[in-house]
ZASEGU-436291 format. One record per residue: residue number from 1; residue in one letter; x, y, z of N, C-alpha, C in turn. Coordinates in pm, whole numbers, plus 50000, padded with zeros to 5 digits. Each point is the difference from the previous one (the first is absolute). Example, Ala and Ser with C-alpha at 12.3 -4.5 7.8 and 13.67 -1.06 7.14 Angstrom:
<rs>
R num residuo  n_c1  n_c2  n_c3 ca_c1 ca_c2 ca_c3  c_c1  c_c2  c_c3
R   1       a 51319 49431 50780 49911 50119 50000 50090 50120 50000
R   2       s 49965 50105 49928 50082 50119 50006 49923 50109 50073
</rs>
This chain:
<rs>
R num residuo  n_c1  n_c2  n_c3 ca_c1 ca_c2 ca_c3  c_c1  c_c2  c_c3
R   1       m 50084 49883 50000 49916 50117 50000 50089 50124 50000
R   2       k 49974 50093 49911 50076 50123 49994 49922 50110 50072
R   3       l 50070 50095 50055 49938 50108 50076 50019 50133 49929
R   4       r 49898 50081 50001 50002 50132 49939 49945 50100 50100
R   5       f 50051 50122 49996 49956 50103 50094 49961 50128 49926
R   6       a 49898 50067 50047 49958 50128 49942 49932 50082 50108
R   7       t 49993 50131 49980 49931 50089 50092 49907 50090 49920
R   8       f 49876 50015 50046 49905 50091 49939 49948 50092 50108
R   9       a 49999 50130 49975 49943 50095 50095 49868 50048 49944
R  10       l 49894 49988 50078 49868 50043 49957 49953 50112 50092
R  11       a 49986 50119 49946 49950 50112 50078 49849 50003 49987
R  12       a 49930 50014 50110 49853 49997 49999 49945 50109 49908
R  13       a 50062 50114 49997 49956 50106 49910 50077 49987 49870
R  14       g 49942 49932 49904 50065 49982 49870 50059 49862 49981
R  15       l 50029 49930 50107 50054 49864 49993 50114 49987 49898
R  16       l 50106 50071 50025 50118 49995 49916 50077 49872 50027
R  17       s 50037 49927 49897 50080 49879 50021 50141 50021 49944
R  18       v 50098 49973 50083 50139 50018 49962 50076 49872 50031
R  19       p 50031 49918 49898 50068 49875 50029 50151 50015 50013
R  20       s 50056 49921 50086 50144 49987 50014 50025 49851 50022
R  21       v 50074 49938 49910 50007 49854 49999 50141 49952 50031
R  22       f 50008 49898 50084 50128 49937 50033 49984 49850 49976
R  23       a 50084 49942 49916 49989 49858 49967 50117 49923 50059
R  24       t 49986 49869 50004 50109 49915 50048 50118 50012 49904
R  25       p 50122 49974 50047 50119 50012 49914 49989 49913 49875
R  26       g 50057 50050 49893 50006 49921 49877 49889 50028 49901
R  27       e 49880 50029 50048 49888 50025 49909 49915 50112 50059
R  28       r 49971 50098 49920 49917 50111 50046 49869 49996 49922
R  29       l 49893 49961 50066 49870 49991 49937 49907 50095 50072
R  30       y 49955 50102 49933 49909 50097 50061 49861 49940 50011
R  31       i 49934 50028 50110 49863 49952 50017 49912 50057 49890
R  32       e 50037 50116 49949 49923 50059 49891 50013 49919 49871
R  33       s 50106 49924 49986 50013 49911 49885 49906 49881 50015
R  34       a 49988 49951 50123 49912 49886 50026 49853 50043 50007
R  35       c 49976 50118 50055 49864 50052 50018 49996 50141 49939
R  36       p 49988 50009 49868 50018 50128 49932 49904 50113 50039
R  37       r 49881 49968 50049 49904 50106 50034 49996 50029 50150
R  38       i 50103 49960 50073 49998 50016 50145 49985 50147 50041
R  39       r 50058 50092 49924 49989 50143 50032 49856 50050 49990
R  40       e 49921 49941 49914 49861 50042 49985 49907 49922 50094
R  41       v 50024 49869 50011 49907 49913 50073 50004 50024 50151
R  42       l 50118 50011 50059 50006 50019 50145 49928 50128 50044
R  43       p 50030 50116 49942 49927 50119 50043 49850 49990 49975
R  44       e 49961 49942 49888 49858 49986 49966 49925 49920 50106
R  45       h 50060 49894 50049 49933 49912 50096 50025 50038 50146
R  46       l 50100 50083 50026 50031 50036 50139 49954 50141 50039
R  47       e 49954 50077 49903 49962 50138 50028 49892 50010 50108
R  48       s 49895 49920 49990 49891 50012 50097 50046 49961 50140
R  49       a 50082 49897 50013 50051 49960 50132 50089 50108 50059
R  50       a 50086 50059 49916 50089 50106 50048 49921 50121 50048
R  51       r 49898 50038 49925 49918 50114 50039 49916 49969 50125
R  52       r 49948 49879 50009 49917 49961 50115 50082 49991 50129
R  53       l 50116 49937 49992 50081 49977 50120 50081 50123 50041
R  54       q 50039 50083 49902 50077 50122 50027 50109 49976 50104
R  55       r 50081 49903 49973 50102 49957 50095 50132 49975 49928
R  56       n 50108 50055 50051 50130 49971 49943 50043 49860 50038
R  57       g 50072 49936 49912 50052 49869 50031 50062 49936 49878
R  58       v 50084 49901 50023 50066 49927 49892 49962 49854 50014
R  59       v 49944 49944 49894 49964 49858 49998 50102 49930 49912
R  60       e 50067 49900 50057 50093 49919 49922 49923 49878 49950
R  61       v 50014 49971 49872 49921 49895 49936 50093 49900 49932
R  62       r 49964 49874 50010 50070 49895 49925 49902 49951 49894
R  63       l 50041 50012 49874 49921 49954 49885 50076 49886 49934
R  64       t 49938 49883 49992 50064 49885 49938 49928 49969 49869
R  65       l 50079 49989 49893 49947 49974 49866 50058 49870 49945
R  66       r 49920 49933 49917 50046 49886 49920 49936 50017 49864
R  67       g 50082 50028 49899 49944 50027 49867 49913 50123 50006
R  68       d 49872 49985 49957 49908 50114 50004 49901 49989 50116
R  69       r 50036 49921 50099 49910 49975 50113 50056 50060 50129
R  70       i 49914 50072 50072 50036 50049 50133 49977 49885 50097
R  71       v 50107 49951 50059 49994 49886 50090 49964 50047 50141
R  72       e 50058 50113 50043 49977 50047 50136 50019 50150 50010
R  73       v 49914 50063 50079 50014 50140 50038 49996 50002 50152
R  74       m 50111 50038 50062 50009 49995 50144 50055 50131 50056
R  75       p 49914 50083 50061 50055 50116 50073 50079 49946 50120
R  76       v 50125 50041 50014 50084 49946 50106 50024 50097 50114
R  77       s 49976 50128 49977 50013 50096 50109 49927 50129 49961
R  78       g 49976 50081 50100 49933 50128 49978 49867 50005 50072
R  79       p 49926 50111 49981 49871 50016 50066 49898 49898 49948
R  80       a 49948 49919 50090 49906 49893 49965 49876 50049 49925
R  81       p 49946 50120 50028 49881 50042 49925 50021 50009 49849
R  82       y 50125 50012 49955 50029 50006 49857 50017 49862 49936
R  83       f 50014 49893 50079 50030 49868 49945 49895 49952 49899
R  84       g 49873 50008 50035 49894 49954 49910 49998 50077 49869
R  85       p 49999 50136 50006 50002 50076 49875 50125 49974 49915
R  86       v 50114 49979 50065 50123 49972 49926 49989 49865 49930
R  87       r 49952 49897 50070 49980 49869 49937 49909 50012 49878
R  88       f 49889 50070 50018 49903 50020 49892 50066 50068 49879
R  89       a 50073 50108 50026 50064 50075 49891 50104 49917 49926
R  90       v 50084 49931 50074 50106 49920 49938 49941 49884 49920
R  91       r 49892 49941 50048 49934 49890 49926 49943 50048 49866
R  92       h 49981 50130 49983 49948 50053 49874 50110 50033 49899
R  93       l 50125 49975 50037 50110 50021 49906 50001 49886 49898
R  94       h 50041 50032 49880 50023 49899 49897 50151 49989 49986
R  95       c 50057 49891 50052 50145 49982 50006 50042 49877 49923
R  96       r 50126 50000 49960 50054 49884 49930 50151 49998 50017
R  97       v 50052 49882 50037 50144 49976 50001 50027 49885 49904
R  98       e 50111 50005 49933 50031 49900 49897 50048 49868 50060
R  99       q 50066 50004 50113 50055 49880 50060 49887 49911 50052
R 100       a 50022 49869 49994 49900 49904 50047 49996 49992 50152
R 101       q 50111 50036 50064 50003 49993 50146 49930 50122 50060
R 102       e 49961 49987 50125 49936 50111 50070 50101 50112 50022
R 103       q 49952 50122 49988 50082 50117 50030 49925 50085 50101
R 104       a 50070 50041 50104 49939 50082 50103 50051 50142 49988
R 105       f 49909 50095 50004 50032 50142 49999 49961 50054 50136
R 106       f 50088 50074 50063 49967 50069 50125 49996 50148 49966
R 107       f 49890 50065 50035 49994 50143 49977 49924 50066 50113
R 108       r 50019 50130 50011 49938 50079 50106 49907 50101 49937
R 109       i 49885 50018 50062 49907 50104 49958 49992 50098 50116
R 110       a 50044 50121 49975 49999 50104 50103 49874 50084 49984
R 111       f 49915 50000 50101 49878 50081 50001 50032 50130 50071
R 112       i 49981 50111 49932 50031 50132 50054 49871 50080 50000
R 113       a 49947 50027 50118 49874 50072 50011 50015 50140 49942
R 114       g 49900 50042 49920 50002 50132 49939 49973 50108 50103
R 115       e 50037 50120 49963 49981 50116 50089 49856 50044 49999
</rs>
């Protein structure tokens, strides 16, 4: 299993997403390559939760893919009220990895309450 890392910051007012990706040595695979619409899908599905909860926090997520199938979405840390909306949003991604083996991506979604 290969590991991938990314960070997305979502501001409640405007929900700006800014990725920063760190991959395991030897191969650099951006989560945006595996899930090309992640910049659009995450804000679209997380906007209502961010506005409703109005709470700062960072949710770390483990996303496991095999081919074009999402095998697992697991929030591993952060404010628990965001876990359900994050699972829902990530499950709506259309992702694909070429390798037959499972690949795990770890990324963080930073919720920043608007002014």
